[in-house]
N, C-alpha and C positions, 0 to 999 in steps of 0.2 A: 560297909564303905565301898565295896566293889560295885561298879556300874558299867554296864556294857551298852547302854542305850544312848542314842544321839539326843542331845538336849534340843528341845523344840525352840527354834529361834528363826525368824524370817530370814535373817542374813545367812544363816547356815544353809537354808534351802537354796538360796541364790548361789552360794558358793558351790554347792554340790551340782547345781545345774550347769554352771560354768565349766566345772571339771568334766562333767559328762559330755559336754559339747567338745571339749578339747580332746577327749579320748575317742570320739566317734571316728571309726575307720574312714568315713567319707570326708572328713575334714581335711583341708589342705594344710601344708606345714605352716603357712602364714596364719590361717584361721586358728589352728591348734595353739600356736604361740600367743595369739591375741587373747584367746579364752583363758589360757593358763595365767597370763599376766594379770588379767582382770581378777581372776579367782585369788591369786596370791596377794594382790593389793588388798582385797577384802578380808583376807585372813589376818593380815597385820592390823587393819583397822578394828576388826572384831575383838582381837585380843586386848588392845588398849582400851576400848570402850568398856569391856567387862571389868578390867582391872580398876579403872577409874570409878565405876559404879559400885564396886565392892570393897574399896579400900578401907572403909570405916568398920567393916565387919571381918574380924580376923578369926572367926570360929574355925578351929582346926578340922571340924567335921566336913568342911567344904572341900577338903582334899579327897579326891577319889582315886580308886585303883581300877585300871583296865588291863585285861590280859589278852594277849594275842599269840596265836600258835603259828609257828613257821615250820614248814616241812620241806624236805629235799625236793629238787636240787637247790643248792646254795641257800639253805635256810639261815645259816649263821650270817651270811653276807647281807641278806635282806633284813634280818632282825637287827643287825648292827646299824644299818641305814635308818631304820625306824627309831632305834634308840638315840642315835646321834641327832636326828631331826628334833625329837622330843626334848632332849636336853638343851639344845640350842634355843628352844622356845619356852624354857622355864620349867620343864618337868624333870623328874628323876626316875630312874628305873633299875631293874634287876633282870638280867638274862639268866634263865634257869634251864639248862639242857636236861631233858628227861627221856625216858623210854616208855612209850605208851603203846600197848598192844603189840609189843615187839618192834616198834618203829622208833627211831631217834627223832625227836622233835625239839625245837627251841621254843621255850615259853618266855615271852617278854612281858614283865609286869611293869606297867608305867603308872606313876603317881603324879598328880597335879590337879589344878583346878579344871572344872569341866570345859571352860573356854580354851585353856592351853592344850588340853588333851584333844579337843576337837580340831584345833588348828594343826596340831602335830599329825593327826590321822589324815587329814586332807592333804597337807603338804607332802607327807610321805607317799601317799598314793600318786600324786602328781609326779614326784621325783622318780619313783620306781618305774613309772611308765616312760618318762623321758630317758632315764638311764637305760632301760631295756631296749628302747628303740635305737639309742646311740650305740650300745654294745653290739646289737645285731648287725650294724654297719661297719664295725671295727675289725679289720683283718688281723690275723696273727700268723707268725711264722709256722709253717707245717711241722718244724722240729720241736716246737714248744708243747708243753703239756697243756691241753685246752682248759681243763678244770683249774689248774694253777693260774693260768693267764686270766680267766674270768674272775677268780677270787681276788687277785691283785688289782684288777680293773675296778671292781666294786669298792675296794679299799681306797684307792685314789679318788674315786668319785665321792665317796662318803665323807672323807676328810675335807675335801674342797667345799662341798655344798654346806656342810655343817659350819665351817669357818665363815662362809658367806652369810648364812642365816644369822649367826651370832653377831656379826658386824652390822647387819641390817637391823636387827632388834635393838642393838645399842643406839644406832642412829635414830630409830623410831622413838625410843624413850627420850633421847635428848630433844627431839623435835616436839614432843608432847609435854615436856616438863612444865611449861607455862600453865597448861590446863590442870595439872596435878597440884601445882603451887596455889592456884586459885581455889582449889578445893581443900586447901589446908594440909597438904601432904607433899610428898615428892616421889618420883619414880624409884629412887634408891630405897626409900623406906618401905614402899610397897613390895619391891623385889626381895629385900631382906626378910620381910615377914613371910612371903610365900615360900622362900627357900627353907626357912626354919620349920614351917608347918609341914612342908613336903618331906623334908629330911626326917622329921619325927615319925611320919607315917611309914616311910621306908624302913626305919629301924624297928618300928613296932611289928611290921609284917615279916621282916627278914633280919633278925637281931644278930646273926652270925655270918653275914655275907662278907666276902673279901674281894678286892679287885682282881680281875683276871687279865690274862694277856694272850696274844695269839701271834704266832710267827708265820708269815706268808712268803712263798716264793712265787715266781712267775713274772713275766715281763709286761704286764698290763697296767701297772700303776700310773705311768706317765699318760697313757691314753685315757685312763679313767679320770685323772686330774684335769686333763684338757676338757673332757666332757662335763665335769663338774663346774668348770668355769663357764661353759656354754649354757648350762642348765638355766631355764627361765624361772626365776623366783618372783617375778612381777616387779612393777614399778621401775621399769627400765634397768633391771639388773639387781634391784633390792626389793625387800618386802616391807620397807618401813619408811619411805620418803614422805615428805609433807604432801606431795602430790598423791601418794598412795593413800594417805589419810583423808583425802577429799578436801584439802584446803587449797 
């Protein structure tokens, strides 16, 4: 069931090209924002196209698992961002801290359809770059613990962008409801089916997992929240508007 390969799809190639242009050090801030917006709009469109095409086939073997390793520094913070983005896009996951060759690493196991996993991977990459750039420009008081400030900054950023992605996905589903009804289903039915299949795959792979918690200190949460609100998700601030879907 595990799959670490990128699905071959022309739209995915275009999305990756847009993100590469946005990440080019030679790109101006305006150019990077424009490329990111275009890529994010295509991410939303791609997810809905795949969901509509596959709604009649609920074979649970379509749920895949992908594993990503995060290393210091700030491995848990980056893994949490990847997890939050994936969950907001319809995936589920398990974060498994491990010691490999004497090093502490965070292993993130994500479960979902190939389309949702690809969307999550690409949007996480974009947001990690945007967040890193914003954080590098954020001053903190010399008396504060730098590591604690950065961890709390990423926490604020992650909560904010995941809430925005979730809201944008809900708006995209509402916007596309007519297409699903015409195909004899609804976005709610498709979503419930995917959740059930994905949850079953997680329980099969990790039958004894329990929710975890993390307590953070540091004064960066507000700055991270502000950066999360500034982050470009595409479509004029959302990833799922009718305009983003090409209508």
